[in-house]
PyMOL Python script that loads the backbone (N, CA, C, O; Angstrom):
from pymol import cmd

cmd.read_pdbstr("""\
ATOM      1  N   MET A   1     107.267 123.509  95.171  1.00  0.00           N
ATOM      2  CA  MET A   1     106.833 123.026  93.872  1.00  0.00           C
ATOM      3  C   MET A   1     105.309 122.922  93.903  1.00  0.00           C
ATOM      4  O   MET A   1     104.751 122.239  94.761  1.00  0.00           O
ATOM      5  N   SER A   2     104.661 123.571  93.006  1.00  0.00           N
ATOM      6  CA  SER A   2     103.206 123.552  92.946  1.00  0.00           C
ATOM      7  C   SER A   2     102.766 122.926  91.631  1.00  0.00           C
ATOM      8  O   SER A   2     103.352 123.186  90.580  1.00  0.00           O
ATOM      9  N   SER A   3     101.736 122.105  91.701  1.00  0.00           N
ATOM     10  CA  SER A   3     101.214 121.494  90.485  1.00  0.00           C
ATOM     11  C   SER A   3      99.830 122.062  90.227  1.00  0.00           C
ATOM     12  O   SER A   3      99.121 122.462  91.151  1.00  0.00           O
ATOM     13  N   HIS A   4      99.462 122.088  88.967  1.00  0.00           N
ATOM     14  CA  HIS A   4      98.147 122.596  88.588  1.00  0.00           C
ATOM     15  C   HIS A   4      97.357 121.463  87.952  1.00  0.00           C
ATOM     16  O   HIS A   4      97.816 120.828  87.002  1.00  0.00           O
ATOM     17  N   VAL A   5      96.184 121.220  88.477  1.00  0.00           N
ATOM     18  CA  VAL A   5      95.318 120.181  87.941  1.00  0.00           C
ATOM     19  C   VAL A   5      94.160 120.858  87.228  1.00  0.00           C
ATOM     20  O   VAL A   5      93.470 121.696  87.807  1.00  0.00           O
ATOM     21  N   ASP A   6      93.952 120.496  85.983  1.00  0.00           N
ATOM     22  CA  ASP A   6      92.849 121.051  85.210  1.00  0.00           C
ATOM     23  C   ASP A   6      91.586 120.263  85.523  1.00  0.00           C
ATOM     24  O   ASP A   6      91.274 119.272  84.863  1.00  0.00           O
ATOM     25  N   LEU A   7      90.868 120.719  86.538  1.00  0.00           N
ATOM     26  CA  LEU A   7      89.666 120.004  86.958  1.00  0.00           C
ATOM     27  C   LEU A   7      88.553 120.092  85.927  1.00  0.00           C
ATOM     28  O   LEU A   7      87.641 119.264  85.937  1.00  0.00           O
ATOM     29  N   SER A   8      88.606 121.074  85.041  1.00  0.00           N
ATOM     30  CA  SER A   8      87.564 121.160  84.014  1.00  0.00           C
ATOM     31  C   SER A   8      87.650 119.972  83.061  1.00  0.00           C
ATOM     32  O   SER A   8      86.622 119.478  82.598  1.00  0.00           O
ATOM     33  N   SER A   9      88.875 119.505  82.760  1.00  0.00           N
ATOM     34  CA  SER A   9      88.996 118.338  81.880  1.00  0.00           C
ATOM     35  C   SER A   9      88.528 117.076  82.597  1.00  0.00           C
ATOM     36  O   SER A   9      87.953 116.182  81.977  1.00  0.00           O
ATOM     37  N   VAL A  10      88.773 117.005  83.895  1.00  0.00           N
ATOM     38  CA  VAL A  10      88.285 115.867  84.674  1.00  0.00           C
ATOM     39  C   VAL A  10      86.762 115.894  84.700  1.00  0.00           C
ATOM     40  O   VAL A  10      86.114 114.860  84.535  1.00  0.00           O
ATOM     41  N   ALA A  11      86.195 117.072  84.905  1.00  0.00           N
ATOM     42  CA  ALA A  11      84.736 117.207  84.921  1.00  0.00           C
ATOM     43  C   ALA A  11      84.146 116.827  83.567  1.00  0.00           C
ATOM     44  O   ALA A  11      83.100 116.181  83.507  1.00  0.00           O
ATOM     45  N   GLN A  12      84.803 117.220  82.486  1.00  0.00           N
ATOM     46  CA  GLN A  12      84.314 116.873  81.148  1.00  0.00           C
ATOM     47  C   GLN A  12      84.343 115.368  80.944  1.00  0.00           C
ATOM     48  O   GLN A  12      83.402 114.790  80.401  1.00  0.00           O
ATOM     49  N   THR A  13      85.427 114.734  81.381  1.00  0.00           N
ATOM     50  CA  THR A  13      85.536 113.282  81.260  1.00  0.00           C
ATOM     51  C   THR A  13      84.434 112.603  82.053  1.00  0.00           C
ATOM     52  O   THR A  13      83.804 111.662  81.571  1.00  0.00           O
ATOM     53  N   MET A  14      84.200 113.081  83.278  1.00  0.00           N
ATOM     54  CA  MET A  14      83.136 112.498  84.096  1.00  0.00           C
ATOM     55  C   MET A  14      81.778 112.715  83.440  1.00  0.00           C
ATOM     56  O   MET A  14      80.919 111.835  83.505  1.00  0.00           O
ATOM     57  N   ASN A  15      81.567 113.871  82.809  1.00  0.00           N
ATOM     58  CA  ASN A  15      80.328 114.140  82.099  1.00  0.00           C
ATOM     59  C   ASN A  15      80.172 113.189  80.915  1.00  0.00           C
ATOM     60  O   ASN A  15      79.069 112.715  80.640  1.00  0.00           O
ATOM     61  N   ASP A  16      81.267 112.910  80.216  1.00  0.00           N
ATOM     62  CA  ASP A  16      81.232 111.981  79.089  1.00  0.00           C
ATOM     63  C   ASP A  16      80.778 110.596  79.525  1.00  0.00           C
ATOM     64  O   ASP A  16      80.102 109.896  78.771  1.00  0.00           O
ATOM     65  N   ILE A  17      81.142 110.201  80.722  1.00  0.00           N
ATOM     66  CA  ILE A  17      80.725 108.899  81.245  1.00  0.00           C
ATOM     67  C   ILE A  17      79.214 108.831  81.325  1.00  0.00           C
ATOM     68  O   ILE A  17      78.606 107.834  80.935  1.00  0.00           O
ATOM     69  N   HIS A  18      78.611 109.897  81.833  1.00  0.00           N
ATOM     70  CA  HIS A  18      77.160 109.913  82.000  1.00  0.00           C
ATOM     71  C   HIS A  18      76.435 109.934  80.665  1.00  0.00           C
ATOM     72  O   HIS A  18      75.285 109.504  80.578  1.00  0.00           O
ATOM     73  N   MET A  19      77.098 110.434  79.619  1.00  0.00           N
ATOM     74  CA  MET A  19      76.461 110.551  78.323  1.00  0.00           C
ATOM     75  C   MET A  19      76.572 109.264  77.500  1.00  0.00           C
ATOM     76  O   MET A  19      75.913 109.133  76.469  1.00  0.00           O
ATOM     77  N   THR A  20      77.390 108.325  77.941  1.00  0.00           N
ATOM     78  CA  THR A  20      77.620 107.099  77.199  1.00  0.00           C
ATOM     79  C   THR A  20      76.731 105.986  77.748  1.00  0.00           C
ATOM     80  O   THR A  20      76.737 105.702  78.946  1.00  0.00           O
ATOM     81  N   ALA A  21      75.973 105.369  76.859  1.00  0.00           N
ATOM     82  CA  ALA A  21      75.145 104.242  77.290  1.00  0.00           C
ATOM     83  C   ALA A  21      76.053 103.046  77.556  1.00  0.00           C
ATOM     84  O   ALA A  21      76.928 102.728  76.750  1.00  0.00           O
ATOM     85  N   ILE A  22      75.843 102.405  78.665  1.00  0.00           N
ATOM     86  CA  ILE A  22      76.652 101.245  79.036  1.00  0.00           C
ATOM     87  C   ILE A  22      75.809  99.992  78.839  1.00  0.00           C
ATOM     88  O   ILE A  22      74.736  99.844  79.423  1.00  0.00           O
ATOM     89  N   GLN A  23      76.322  99.096  78.003  1.00  0.00           N
ATOM     90  CA  GLN A  23      75.643  97.816  77.833  1.00  0.00           C
ATOM     91  C   GLN A  23      75.862  97.012  79.108  1.00  0.00           C
ATOM     92  O   GLN A  23      77.001  96.805  79.527  1.00  0.00           O
ATOM     93  N   ARG A  24      74.791  96.564  79.716  1.00  0.00           N
ATOM     94  CA  ARG A  24      74.915  95.849  80.983  1.00  0.00           C
ATOM     95  C   ARG A  24      73.859  94.762  81.105  1.00  0.00           C
ATOM     96  O   ARG A  24      72.800  94.807  80.478  1.00  0.00           O
ATOM     97  N   LYS A  25      74.185  93.801  81.923  1.00  0.00           N
ATOM     98  CA  LYS A  25      73.267  92.726  82.283  1.00  0.00           C
ATOM     99  C   LYS A  25      73.171  92.706  83.794  1.00  0.00           C
ATOM    100  O   LYS A  25      74.062  93.188  84.494  1.00  0.00           O
ATOM    101  N   TYR A  26      72.089  92.150  84.286  1.00  0.00           N
ATOM    102  CA  TYR A  26      71.895  92.107  85.726  1.00  0.00           C
ATOM    103  C   TYR A  26      71.863  90.670  86.209  1.00  0.00           C
ATOM    104  O   TYR A  26      71.309  89.783  85.560  1.00  0.00           O
ATOM    105  N   SER A  27      72.464  90.470  87.346  1.00  0.00           N
ATOM    106  CA  SER A  27      72.373  89.192  88.033  1.00  0.00           C
ATOM    107  C   SER A  27      71.282  89.357  89.081  1.00  0.00           C
ATOM    108  O   SER A  27      71.278  90.327  89.838  1.00  0.00           O
ATOM    109  N   THR A  28      70.358  88.404  89.121  1.00  0.00           N
ATOM    110  CA  THR A  28      69.232  88.521  90.052  1.00  0.00           C
ATOM    111  C   THR A  28      69.190  87.347  91.012  1.00  0.00           C
ATOM    112  O   THR A  28      69.757  86.284  90.757  1.00  0.00           O
ATOM    113  N   ASP A  29      68.507  87.565  92.117  1.00  0.00           N
ATOM    114  CA  ASP A  29      68.330  86.476  93.075  1.00  0.00           C
ATOM    115  C   ASP A  29      67.104  85.654  92.706  1.00  0.00           C
ATOM    116  O   ASP A  29      66.500  85.866  91.655  1.00  0.00           O
ATOM    117  N   GLU A  30      66.740  84.716  93.571  1.00  0.00           N
ATOM    118  CA  GLU A  30      65.615  83.824  93.270  1.00  0.00           C
ATOM    119  C   GLU A  30      64.281  84.547  93.177  1.00  0.00           C
ATOM    120  O   GLU A  30      63.325  84.001  92.626  1.00  0.00           O
ATOM    121  N   ARG A  31      64.195  85.773  93.707  1.00  0.00           N
ATOM    122  CA  ARG A  31      62.972  86.572  93.612  1.00  0.00           C
ATOM    123  C   ARG A  31      63.053  87.622  92.496  1.00  0.00           C
ATOM    124  O   ARG A  31      62.233  88.538  92.433  1.00  0.00           O
ATOM    125  N   SER A  32      64.044  87.478  91.627  1.00  0.00           N
ATOM    126  CA  SER A  32      64.263  88.377  90.491  1.00  0.00           C
ATOM    127  C   SER A  32      64.650  89.796  90.909  1.00  0.00           C
ATOM    128  O   SER A  32      64.436  90.747  90.158  1.00  0.00           O
ATOM    129  N   ARG A  33      65.212  89.936  92.097  1.00  0.00           N
ATOM    130  CA  ARG A  33      65.709  91.232  92.541  1.00  0.00           C
ATOM    131  C   ARG A  33      67.145  91.389  92.043  1.00  0.00           C
ATOM    132  O   ARG A  33      67.963  90.480  92.181  1.00  0.00           O
ATOM    133  N   GLU A  34      67.437  92.545  91.468  1.00  0.00           N
ATOM    134  CA  GLU A  34      68.780  92.793  90.952  1.00  0.00           C
ATOM    135  C   GLU A  34      69.797  92.776  92.088  1.00  0.00           C
ATOM    136  O   GLU A  34      69.616  93.433  93.113  1.00  0.00           O
ATOM    137  N   GLN A  35      70.869  92.014  91.887  1.00  0.00           N
ATOM    138  CA  GLN A  35      71.913  91.869  92.895  1.00  0.00           C
ATOM    139  C   GLN A  35      73.256  92.412  92.433  1.00  0.00           C
ATOM    140  O   GLN A  35      74.051  92.878  93.249  1.00  0.00           O
ATOM    141  N   ALA A  36      73.514  92.357  91.139  1.00  0.00           N
ATOM    142  CA  ALA A  36      74.803  92.788  90.600  1.00  0.00           C
ATOM    143  C   ALA A  36      74.628  93.212  89.146  1.00  0.00           C
ATOM    144  O   ALA A  36      73.654  92.860  88.481  1.00  0.00           O
ATOM    145  N   VAL A  37      75.603  93.975  88.682  1.00  0.00           N
ATOM    146  CA  VAL A  37      75.609  94.427  87.288  1.00  0.00           C
ATOM    147  C   VAL A  37      76.809  93.794  86.601  1.00  0.00           C
ATOM    148  O   VAL A  37      77.903  93.737  87.164  1.00  0.00           O
ATOM    149  N   ILE A  38      76.599  93.329  85.402  1.00  0.00           N
ATOM    150  CA  ILE A  38      77.667  92.735  84.611  1.00  0.00           C
ATOM    151  C   ILE A  38      77.901  93.638  83.403  1.00  0.00           C
ATOM    152  O   ILE A  38      76.983  93.916  82.631  1.00  0.00           O
ATOM    153  N   VAL A  39      79.155  94.092  83.254  1.00  0.00           N
ATOM    154  CA  VAL A  39      79.533  94.902  82.086  1.00  0.00           C
ATOM    155  C   VAL A  39      80.719  94.223  81.425  1.00  0.00           C
ATOM    156  O   VAL A  39      81.448  93.468  82.069  1.00  0.00           O
ATOM    157  N   ASP A  40      80.915  94.491  80.137  1.00  0.00           N
ATOM    158  CA  ASP A  40      82.054  93.890  79.451  1.00  0.00           C
ATOM    159  C   ASP A  40      83.347  94.437  80.053  1.00  0.00           C
ATOM    160  O   ASP A  40      83.358  95.531  80.617  1.00  0.00           O
ATOM    161  N   ILE A  41      84.420  93.686  79.934  1.00  0.00           N
ATOM    162  CA  ILE A  41      85.676  94.011  80.589  1.00  0.00           C
ATOM    163  C   ILE A  41      86.262  95.324  80.098  1.00  0.00           C
ATOM    164  O   ILE A  41      86.847  96.057  80.895  1.00  0.00           O
ATOM    165  N   GLU A  42      86.133  95.645  78.834  1.00  0.00           N
ATOM    166  CA  GLU A  42      86.680  96.907  78.317  1.00  0.00           C
ATOM    167  C   GLU A  42      85.961  98.105  78.928  1.00  0.00           C
ATOM    168  O   GLU A  42      86.597  99.096  79.288  1.00  0.00           O
ATOM    169  N   THR A  43      84.641  98.017  79.045  1.00  0.00           N
ATOM    170  CA  THR A  43      83.879  99.096  79.693  1.00  0.00           C
ATOM    171  C   THR A  43      84.313  99.229  81.139  1.00  0.00           C
ATOM    172  O   THR A  43      84.529 100.341  81.622  1.00  0.00           O
ATOM    173  N   PHE A  44      84.443  98.113  81.833  1.00  0.00           N
ATOM    174  CA  PHE A  44      84.880  98.144  83.224  1.00  0.00           C
ATOM    175  C   PHE A  44      86.249  98.810  83.348  1.00  0.00           C
ATOM    176  O   PHE A  44      86.445  99.678  84.199  1.00  0.00           O
ATOM    177  N   ARG A  45      87.190  98.408  82.505  1.00  0.00           N
ATOM    178  CA  ARG A  45      88.551  98.964  82.585  1.00  0.00           C
ATOM    179  C   ARG A  45      88.568 100.463  82.304  1.00  0.00           C
ATOM    180  O   ARG A  45      89.288 101.208  82.968  1.00  0.00           O
ATOM    181  N   ARG A  46      87.775 100.914  81.321  1.00  0.00           N
ATOM    182  CA  ARG A  46      87.697 102.349  81.022  1.00  0.00           C
ATOM    183  C   ARG A  46      87.146 103.118  82.214  1.00  0.00           C
ATOM    184  O   ARG A  46      87.690 104.153  82.599  1.00  0.00           O
ATOM    185  N   ARG A  47      86.074 102.615  82.789  1.00  0.00           N
ATOM    186  CA  ARG A  47      85.451 103.293  83.936  1.00  0.00           C
ATOM    187  C   ARG A  47      86.388 103.291  85.139  1.00  0.00           C
ATOM    188  O   ARG A  47      86.492 104.286  85.856  1.00  0.00           O
ATOM    189  N   GLU A  48      87.060 102.178  85.353  1.00  0.00           N
ATOM    190  CA  GLU A  48      87.998 102.079  86.466  1.00  0.00           C
ATOM    191  C   GLU A  48      89.127 103.103  86.307  1.00  0.00           C
ATOM    192  O   GLU A  48      89.511 103.767  87.270  1.00  0.00           O
ATOM    193  N   SER A  49      89.647 103.223  85.095  1.00  0.00           N
ATOM    194  CA  SER A  49      90.719 104.169  84.820  1.00  0.00           C
ATOM    195  C   SER A  49      90.257 105.606  85.053  1.00  0.00           C
ATOM    196  O   SER A  49      90.987 106.410  85.632  1.00  0.00           O
ATOM    197  N   ILE A  50      89.066 105.920  84.608  1.00  0.00           N
ATOM    198  CA  ILE A  50      88.527 107.272  84.780  1.00  0.00           C
ATOM    199  C   ILE A  50      88.338 107.587  86.260  1.00  0.00           C
ATOM    200  O   ILE A  50      88.654 108.689  86.708  1.00  0.00           O
ATOM    201  N   ILE A  51      87.828 106.633  87.009  1.00  0.00           N
ATOM    202  CA  ILE A  51      87.625 106.842  88.446  1.00  0.00           C
ATOM    203  C   ILE A  51      88.963 107.038  89.148  1.00  0.00           C
ATOM    204  O   ILE A  51      89.095 107.912  90.005  1.00  0.00           O
ATOM    205  N   GLU A  52      89.962 106.223  88.785  1.00  0.00           N
ATOM    206  CA  GLU A  52      91.292 106.374  89.384  1.00  0.00           C
ATOM    207  C   GLU A  52      91.900 107.722  89.023  1.00  0.00           C
ATOM    208  O   GLU A  52      92.487 108.386  89.878  1.00  0.00           O
ATOM    209  N   ASP A  53      91.764 108.136  87.756  1.00  0.00           N
ATOM    210  CA  ASP A  53      92.287 109.436  87.334  1.00  0.00           C
ATOM    211  C   ASP A  53      91.622 110.573  88.106  1.00  0.00           C
ATOM    212  O   ASP A  53      92.279 111.529  88.519  1.00  0.00           O
ATOM    213  N   HIS A  54      90.323 110.454  88.292  1.00  0.00           N
ATOM    214  CA  HIS A  54      89.591 111.475  89.046  1.00  0.00           C
ATOM    215  C   HIS A  54      90.093 111.524  90.487  1.00  0.00           C
ATOM    216  O   HIS A  54      90.295 112.607  91.036  1.00  0.00           O
ATOM    217  N   GLY A  55      90.294 110.368  91.095  1.00  0.00           N
ATOM    218  CA  GLY A  55      90.794 110.318  92.470  1.00  0.00           C
ATOM    219  C   GLY A  55      92.182 110.934  92.575  1.00  0.00           C
ATOM    220  O   GLY A  55      92.463 111.670  93.521  1.00  0.00           O
ATOM    221  N   LEU A  56      93.056 110.639  91.608  1.00  0.00           N
ATOM    222  CA  LEU A  56      94.400 111.203  91.603  1.00  0.00           C
ATOM    223  C   LEU A  56      94.342 112.720  91.424  1.00  0.00           C
ATOM    224  O   LEU A  56      95.052 113.453  92.113  1.00  0.00           O
ATOM    225  N   ALA A  57      93.506 113.190  90.507  1.00  0.00           N
ATOM    226  CA  ALA A  57      93.372 114.632  90.286  1.00  0.00           C
ATOM    227  C   ALA A  57      92.883 115.324  91.556  1.00  0.00           C
ATOM    228  O   ALA A  57      93.366 116.403  91.901  1.00  0.00           O
ATOM    229  N   GLN A  58      91.935 114.714  92.246  1.00  0.00           N
ATOM    230  CA  GLN A  58      91.417 115.299  93.485  1.00  0.00           C
ATOM    231  C   GLN A  58      92.509 115.331  94.556  1.00  0.00           C
ATOM    232  O   GLN A  58      92.646 116.317  95.279  1.00  0.00           O
ATOM    233  N   PHE A  59      93.288 114.240  94.652  1.00  0.00           N
ATOM    234  CA  PHE A  59      94.389 114.180  95.614  1.00  0.00           C
ATOM    235  C   PHE A  59      95.404 115.286  95.322  1.00  0.00           C
ATOM    236  O   PHE A  59      95.866 115.966  96.239  1.00  0.00           O
ATOM    237  N   MET A  60      95.745 115.460  94.061  1.00  0.00           N
ATOM    238  CA  MET A  60      96.717 116.491  93.681  1.00  0.00           C
ATOM    239  C   MET A  60      96.169 117.888  93.982  1.00  0.00           C
ATOM    240  O   MET A  60      96.901 118.758  94.454  1.00  0.00           O
ATOM    241  N   TYR A  61      94.904 118.093  93.714  1.00  0.00           N
ATOM    242  CA  TYR A  61      94.280 119.389  93.990  1.00  0.00           C
ATOM    243  C   TYR A  61      94.310 119.675  95.487  1.00  0.00           C
ATOM    244  O   TYR A  61      94.662 120.776  95.909  1.00  0.00           O
ATOM    245  N   ASP A  62      93.940 118.676  96.287  1.00  0.00           N
ATOM    246  CA  ASP A  62      93.919 118.834  97.740  1.00  0.00           C
ATOM    247  C   ASP A  62      95.311 119.088  98.308  1.00  0.00           C
ATOM    248  O   ASP A  62      95.455 119.770  99.323  1.00  0.00           O
ATOM    249  N   ALA A  63      96.337 118.538  97.653  1.00  0.00           N
ATOM    250  CA  ALA A  63      97.709 118.644  98.156  1.00  0.00           C
ATOM    251  C   ALA A  63      98.428 119.908  97.681  1.00  0.00           C
ATOM    252  O   ALA A  63      99.567 120.147  98.084  1.00  0.00           O
ATOM    253  N   GLU A  64      97.797 120.713  96.843  1.00  0.00           N
ATOM    254  CA  GLU A  64      98.460 121.902  96.301  1.00  0.00           C
ATOM    255  C   GLU A  64      99.004 122.825  97.372  1.00  0.00           C
ATOM    256  O   GLU A  64     100.056 123.434  97.181  1.00  0.00           O
ATOM    257  N   GLU A  65      98.326 122.939  98.472  1.00  0.00           N
ATOM    258  CA  GLU A  65      98.737 123.863  99.529  1.00  0.00           C
ATOM    259  C   GLU A  65      99.635 123.195 100.578  1.00  0.00           C
ATOM    260  O   GLU A  65     100.058 123.850 101.530  1.00  0.00           O
ATOM    261  N   ASP A  66      99.926 121.913 100.414  1.00  0.00           N
ATOM    262  CA  ASP A  66     100.787 121.218 101.369  1.00  0.00           C
ATOM    263  C   ASP A  66     102.197 121.794 101.338  1.00  0.00           C
ATOM    264  O   ASP A  66     102.649 122.339 100.331  1.00  0.00           O
ATOM    265  N   GLU A  67     102.867 121.659 102.459  1.00  0.00           N
ATOM    266  CA  GLU A  67     104.250 122.100 102.560  1.00  0.00           C
ATOM    267  C   GLU A  67     105.120 121.270 101.621  1.00  0.00           C
ATOM    268  O   GLU A  67     104.923 120.062 101.489  1.00  0.00           O
ATOM    269  N   THR A  68     106.076 121.920 100.973  1.00  0.00           N
ATOM    270  CA  THR A  68     107.007 121.189 100.121  1.00  0.00           C
ATOM    271  C   THR A  68     108.369 121.141 100.796  1.00  0.00           C
ATOM    272  O   THR A  68     108.712 122.021 101.585  1.00  0.00           O
ATOM    273  N   LEU A  69     109.135 120.118 100.484  1.00  0.00           N
ATOM    274  CA  LEU A  69     110.453 119.930 101.067  1.00  0.00           C
ATOM    275  C   LEU A  69     111.515 119.976  99.985  1.00  0.00           C
ATOM    276  O   LEU A  69     111.257 119.633  98.831  1.00  0.00           O
ATOM    277  N   THR A  70     112.706 120.402 100.366  1.00  0.00           N
ATOM    278  CA  THR A  70     113.836 120.293  99.452  1.00  0.00           C
ATOM    279  C   THR A  70     114.237 118.822  99.418  1.00  0.00           C
ATOM    280  O   THR A  70     113.760 118.032 100.232  1.00  0.00           O
ATOM    281  N   GLY A  71     115.104 118.452  98.488  1.00  0.00           N
ATOM    282  CA  GLY A  71     115.591 117.073  98.424  1.00  0.00           C
ATOM    283  C   GLY A  71     116.253 116.654  99.715  1.00  0.00           C
ATOM    284  O   GLY A  71     116.020 115.549 100.205  1.00  0.00           O
ATOM    285  N   ARG A  72     117.076 117.526 100.273  1.00  0.00           N
ATOM    286  CA  ARG A  72     117.773 117.234 101.537  1.00  0.00           C
ATOM    287  C   ARG A  72     116.770 117.045 102.676  1.00  0.00           C
ATOM    288  O   ARG A  72     116.898 116.112 103.469  1.00  0.00           O
ATOM    289  N   GLU A  73     115.774 117.928 102.755  1.00  0.00           N
ATOM    290  CA  GLU A  73     114.758 117.819 103.805  1.00  0.00           C
ATOM    291  C   GLU A  73     113.954 116.529 103.660  1.00  0.00           C
ATOM    292  O   GLU A  73     113.639 115.867 104.649  1.00  0.00           O
ATOM    293  N   ALA A  74     113.632 116.184 102.432  1.00  0.00           N
ATOM    294  CA  ALA A  74     112.857 114.968 102.186  1.00  0.00           C
ATOM    295  C   ALA A  74     113.644 113.730 102.607  1.00  0.00           C
ATOM    296  O   ALA A  74     113.087 112.828 103.232  1.00  0.00           O
ATOM    297  N   LYS A  75     114.938 113.677 102.271  1.00  0.00           N
ATOM    298  CA  LYS A  75     115.773 112.535 102.666  1.00  0.00           C
ATOM    299  C   LYS A  75     115.865 112.437 104.178  1.00  0.00           C
ATOM    300  O   LYS A  75     115.773 111.344 104.736  1.00  0.00           O
ATOM    301  N   LYS A  76     116.048 113.574 104.849  1.00  0.00           N
ATOM    302  CA  LYS A  76     116.125 113.597 106.308  1.00  0.00           C
ATOM    303  C   LYS A  76     114.820 113.095 106.919  1.00  0.00           C
ATOM    304  O   LYS A  76     114.826 112.292 107.852  1.00  0.00           O
ATOM    305  N   HIS A  77     113.717 113.573 106.388  1.00  0.00           N
ATOM    306  CA  HIS A  77     112.396 113.147 106.892  1.00  0.00           C
ATOM    307  C   HIS A  77     112.181 111.647 106.664  1.00  0.00           C
ATOM    308  O   HIS A  77     111.706 110.941 107.553  1.00  0.00           O
ATOM    309  N   TYR A  78     112.531 111.171 105.478  1.00  0.00           N
ATOM    310  CA  TYR A  78     112.358 109.759 105.152  1.00  0.00           C
ATOM    311  C   TYR A  78     113.182 108.885 106.097  1.00  0.00           C
ATOM    312  O   TYR A  78     112.698 107.861 106.580  1.00  0.00           O
ATOM    313  N   LYS A  79     114.423 109.289 106.360  1.00  0.00           N
ATOM    314  CA  LYS A  79     115.274 108.525 107.272  1.00  0.00           C
ATOM    315  C   LYS A  79     114.685 108.492 108.680  1.00  0.00           C
ATOM    316  O   LYS A  79     114.789 107.484 109.378  1.00  0.00           O
ATOM    317  N   SER A  80     114.066 109.601 109.095  1.00  0.00           N
ATOM    318  CA  SER A  80     113.490 109.646 110.446  1.00  0.00           C
ATOM    319  C   SER A  80     112.275 108.726 110.573  1.00  0.00           C
ATOM    320  O   SER A  80     112.079 108.120 111.627  1.00  0.00           O
ATOM    321  N   ILE A  81     111.471 108.610 109.546  1.00  0.00           N
ATOM    322  CA  ILE A  81     110.296 107.728 109.639  1.00  0.00           C
ATOM    323  C   ILE A  81     110.657 106.285 109.340  1.00  0.00           C
ATOM    324  O   ILE A  81     109.958 105.370 109.777  1.00  0.00           O
ATOM    325  N   LYS A  82     111.738 106.066 108.602  1.00  0.00           N
ATOM    326  CA  LYS A  82     112.182 104.704 108.275  1.00  0.00           C
ATOM    327  C   LYS A  82     112.646 103.975 109.536  1.00  0.00           C
ATOM    328  O   LYS A  82     112.500 102.756 109.624  1.00  0.00           O
ATOM    329  N   LYS A  83     113.198 104.695 110.509  1.00  0.00           N
ATOM    330  CA  LYS A  83     113.707 104.116 111.751  1.00  0.00           C
ATOM    331  C   LYS A  83     112.579 103.605 112.639  1.00  0.00           C
ATOM    332  O   LYS A  83     112.772 102.668 113.415  1.00  0.00           O
ATOM    333  N   ASP A  84     111.399 104.222 112.527  1.00  0.00           N
ATOM    334  CA  ASP A  84     110.265 103.865 113.406  1.00  0.00           C
ATOM    335  C   ASP A  84     109.690 102.522 113.116  1.00  0.00           C
ATOM    336  O   ASP A  84     108.740 102.102 113.776  1.00  0.00           O
TER     337      ASP A  84
END
""", "prot")
cmd.dss("prot")
cmd.show_as("cartoon", "prot")
cmd.util.cbc("prot")
cmd.orient("prot")
C-alpha cells in the first residue's frame, strides 16, 4: 500500500505562514532583553496545527518506500513484539 503526499500543498501552507503578520508581544527580562513571545491562543493553535500537519506529511513521505505487511503479517509481527 503506497500513499501519496502532496508536498506542494504543504509548501504553500508553510509559505502562507510567512506571509501572514502575527500579532505578538514580548516578555523581557530586567535588562529589557526579549525572553519569550506571546501570541493569541488562536494564532498559536493554527501554527501548531500547521507544524503538526507538516511533520505528519514529512513522516508519510519518508515512509513511502517502507516495507508493507499484509494483515496476517502485521498481526504476527504485533504479537511477536507484544511478548517482549
